[in-house]
C-alpha positions in Angstrom: -51.5 35.5 17.1 -48.4 37.2 18.6 -44.9 35.7 18.0 -42.8 38.4 19.6 -39.3 37.2 20.3 -39.6 34.2 18.0 -37.5 35.8 15.3 -34.8 36.5 17.9 -34.8 32.9 19.0 -34.2 31.6 15.6 -31.7 34.3 14.7 -29.7 33.5 17.8 -29.9 29.8 17.0 -28.6 30.3 13.5 -25.8 32.5 14.9 -24.9 29.9 17.4 -24.4 27.1 14.8 -22.5 29.2 12.3 -18.9 28.1 11.6 -16.6 30.1 13.8 -13.2 28.8 12.6 -13.2 30.5 9.2 -9.8 32.2 9.7 -8.1 29.0 10.7 -9.7 27.1 7.9 -8.7 29.7 5.3 -5.1 29.7 6.5 -4.8 26.0 6.2 -6.6 25.9 2.8 -4.1 28.5 1.5 -1.1 26.7 2.9 -2.2 23.4 1.3 -2.9 25.1 -2.0 0.4 27.0 -2.0 2.3 23.8 -1.3 0.6 21.8 -4.1 0.9 24.7 -6.5 4.6 24.9 -5.8 5.2 21.2 -6.5 2.8 20.6 -9.4 2.3 24.0 -11.1 5.6 25.8 -10.3 3.6 28.7 -8.8 3.2 29.9 -5.2 -0.4 30.9 -5.6 -2.6 30.4 -2.5 -5.8 30.2 -4.4 -5.3 28.9 -7.9 -6.4 25.3 -8.8 -8.2 24.6 -5.6 -11.9 24.8 -4.5 -13.9 24.3 -1.3 -16.4 21.5 -2.0 -18.8 19.5 0.2 -20.9 21.3 2.8 -18.3 24.1 3.4 -18.2 24.8 -0.3 -22.0 24.9 -0.4 -22.0 27.2 2.7 -24.2 24.8 4.6 -21.7 23.5 7.2 -22.2 24.3 10.9 -19.9 24.8 13.8 -18.4 21.5 15.0 -18.2 19.9 11.6 -15.2 17.7 11.3 -14.4 17.1 7.6 -13.6 19.9 5.2 -13.5 18.8 1.6 -11.4 20.5 -1.0 -10.3 19.6 -4.5 -7.0 20.4 -6.2 -6.7 20.4 -9.9 -3.5 18.8 -11.3 -2.0 19.3 -14.8 -3.6 17.0 -17.3 -0.4 15.4 -18.4 -0.2 13.7 -14.9 -3.4 11.9 -15.7 -1.8 10.1 -18.6 1.3 9.4 -16.6 -0.5 7.7 -13.8 -3.1 6.1 -16.0 -0.3 4.3 -17.8 0.9 2.6 -14.6 0.7 -1.2 -14.8 -0.8 -1.4 -11.3 -2.9 1.1 -9.4 -1.6 4.4 -10.7 -4.4 6.0 -8.7 -2.8 4.9 -5.5 0.6 6.2 -6.7 -1.0 9.6 -7.6 -2.5 9.9 -4.1 0.9 9.1 -2.6 2.6 11.8 -4.7 0.1 14.4 -3.4 0.5 13.1 0.2 4.3 13.5 -0.1 4.0 17.1 -1.3 1.7 18.0 1.6 4.0 16.4 4.1 6.6 19.1 3.3 4.2 21.7 4.9 2.6 19.6 7.5 5.4 17.2 8.6 4.1 16.8 12.1 0.4 16.3 11.2 -1.2 13.0 10.7 -1.5 12.7 6.9 -2.9 9.6 5.1 -3.8 8.7 1.5 -6.9 6.6 1.6 -9.3 5.5 -1.2 -10.0 8.7 -3.0 -8.5 11.4 -0.7 -5.4 12.7 1.0 -6.4 13.3 4.6 -4.7 15.9 7.0 -5.9 15.6 10.6 -5.3 18.6 12.8 -5.3 18.6 16.6 -8.4 20.8 16.9 -10.5 18.0 15.4 -10.8 19.4 11.9 -9.8 17.1 9.1 -9.0 18.3 5.6 -9.9 15.8 2.9 -8.0 16.8 -0.3 -9.1 15.2 -3.6 -6.7 15.6 -6.5 -8.6 16.0 -9.7 -8.3 16.6 -13.4 -10.7 19.0 -15.1 -12.9 17.6 -17.9 -14.5 19.5 -20.7 -17.8 20.9 -19.4 -16.4 21.5 -16.0 -16.7 18.2 -14.2 -13.6 16.5 -12.7 -12.0 13.1 -12.9 -10.5 11.9 -9.6 -8.5 8.7 -8.5 -10.1 5.9 -6.5 -7.4 3.5 -5.3 -9.8 0.9 -4.0 -10.1 -2.5 -5.7 -7.0 -2.1 -7.9 -7.7 1.5 -8.9 -10.2 3.2 -11.1 -11.0 6.8 -12.2 -14.3 8.4 -11.1 -16.1 11.6 -12.0 -17.5 14.4 -9.7 -19.3 17.6 -10.6 -19.4 20.0 -7.5 -19.5 23.4 -9.2 -23.2 23.2 -10.5 -24.2 22.0 -7.0 -22.5 25.0 -5.3 -24.0 27.4 -7.9 -27.6 25.9 -7.6 -27.6 26.2 -3.8 -26.3 29.8 -4.0 -28.8 30.9 -6.6 -31.8 29.4 -4.8 -30.6 30.7 -1.5 -30.5 34.2 -3.0 -34.0 33.8 -4.4 -35.4 32.6 -1.0 -34.0 35.6 1.0 -31.2 33.5 2.5 -33.5 30.9 4.0 -32.2 27.9 2.2 -28.7 27.9 3.7 -30.2 28.6 7.2 -32.6 25.6 6.7 -29.7 23.3 5.7 -27.7 24.4 8.7 -30.6 24.0 11.2 -31.2 20.5 9.9 -27.6 19.6 10.5 -28.1 20.6 14.1 -31.2 18.3 14.1 -29.3 15.5 12.5 -26.6 15.7 15.2 -29.1 15.9 18.1 -31.3 13.0 16.9 -28.5 11.0 15.2 -30.5 10.9 12.0 -29.1 8.5 9.3 -28.8 11.2 6.6 -25.9 12.7 4.7 -25.2 16.4 4.4 -25.7 16.5 0.6 -29.1 14.8 1.0 -30.1 17.3 3.6 -29.2 20.1 1.2 -30.9 18.3 -1.7 -34.2 17.9 0.2 -34.1 21.5 1.5 -33.4 22.8 -2.0 -36.4 20.9 -3.4 -38.8 21.8 -0.6 -38.1 25.5 -0.3 -38.8 26.3 -3.9 -42.5 25.8 -3.4 -42.8 26.9 0.2 -45.3 29.7 0.5 -43.2 31.8 2.9 -39.8 31.4 1.3 -39.3 35.2 1.0 -40.0 35.8 4.7 -37.6 36.2 7.7 -36.8 34.5 11.0 -40.3 35.3 12.2 -41.5 32.4 10.0 -38.8 29.9 11.0 -41.1 27.9 13.3 -43.4 27.3 10.3 -40.3 26.6 8.1 -39.1 23.8 10.4 -42.6 22.5 11.0 -43.4 22.3 7.2 -40.0 20.9 6.3 -40.3 18.1 8.9 -43.7 17.2 7.5 -42.4 17.2 4.0 -39.4 15.0 4.9 -41.6 12.6 6.8 -43.8 12.2 3.6 -40.8 11.1 1.4 -41.2 7.7 0.0 -39.4 5.2 2.3 -38.7 2.9 -0.8 -36.8 5.7 -2.5 -33.1 4.9 -2.8 -31.7 8.1 -4.2 -32.5 11.8 -4.9 -31.0 14.0 -7.6 -28.5 16.6 -6.4 -29.2 20.3 -7.2 -27.4 21.5 -10.3 -25.4 18.3 -11.2 -28.3 15.8 -11.0 -25.9 13.2 -9.5 -27.5 10.5 -7.5 -27.5 11.2 -3.7 -28.2 7.9 -2.0 -30.0 7.6 1.3 -28.2 6.2 4.3 -31.2 5.0 6.2 -34.8 6.0 7.0 -34.8 9.6 8.2 -38.6 9.9 7.7 -39.5 8.5 11.2 -37.4 11.0 13.1 -38.7 13.8 10.9 -42.3 12.8 11.8 -41.5 12.8 15.5 -40.0 16.3 15.2 -42.9 17.5 13.2 -45.1 16.5 16.1 -42.8 18.2 18.6 -42.8 21.4 16.4 -46.6 21.4 16.5 -46.4 21.4 20.3 -43.8 24.2 20.3 -46.1 26.4 18.1 -49.1 25.6 20.4 -47.1 27.0 23.3 -46.1 30.1 21.2 -49.7 31.1 20.4 -51.2 30.2 23.8 -52.7 33.0 25.9 -50.8 33.9 27.9 -47.8 32.9 25.8 -45.9 29.9 27.1 -42.4 31.1 26.0 -40.3 28.8 28.2 -42.3 25.7 27.2 -42.0 26.6 23.5 -38.2 27.1 23.7 -37.9 23.8 25.5 -39.6 22.0 22.6 -37.3 23.6 20.1 -34.3 22.6 22.2 -35.7 19.0 22.2 -35.5 19.1 18.4 -32.3 21.1 17.9 -30.2 20.7 21.1 -28.6 23.2 23.3 -27.5 25.7 20.6 -31.2 26.8 20.6 -31.5 29.5 23.2 -33.4 28.7 26.4 
């Protein structure tokens, strides 16, 4: 069996979906961090007290993503101040963070909604800033202004660390799988969240026999992961996130579309190993799965 060129196809595909706006994102992140540090910590640091979370923090986001999640840690005495409010101190806290950020981004669309302060930029990228208080053990408490206001807990650091460590032990293949599956989600409108994609990929790749290989095996990687996803229990309501163990709930049945794309991947591989090789037909099948970012 000869698969000349296949490694190049998948290498190009992974390049095509990689986030290209890193410089712009970094500048905005630093500006937001500096503003909030100035107002809440009396320092002008562009990096202290903040952290990328979500798919960008886990390094699994792809070009064209819209929501960038970051957390900003506030001094703990503010927790007691806003917790003592007679009515919805959580909403008041979000408004205080919003007012701070408006000093830097006065012309941008800024809203405080539910659990986040949202800054919408004209290029389509939205920063969702979650103000948090650090707990013992490294988790965070954050405000939820819905239904009169409550405090909730999140624990993103172990998730980021777990993905990073497994990605390293799998020759970088975990992050690439997570990104490719986001392209599939977009193309097929799959009802699945980003953290669930990362959770399933994290579980799958640990036992995959070729996890130490390179792009040359990515046709098998996609084929086997689609099959594995399609075999997930349709009654299952949640999975446990890497590292934190938090419950990641399903948004709908992704298994059916995974099964369809498993079958299409079988056709693609059949074209790859045909004699003579049917390169154009194989690529067309992968584009059917992943969209136009896959080279033709």
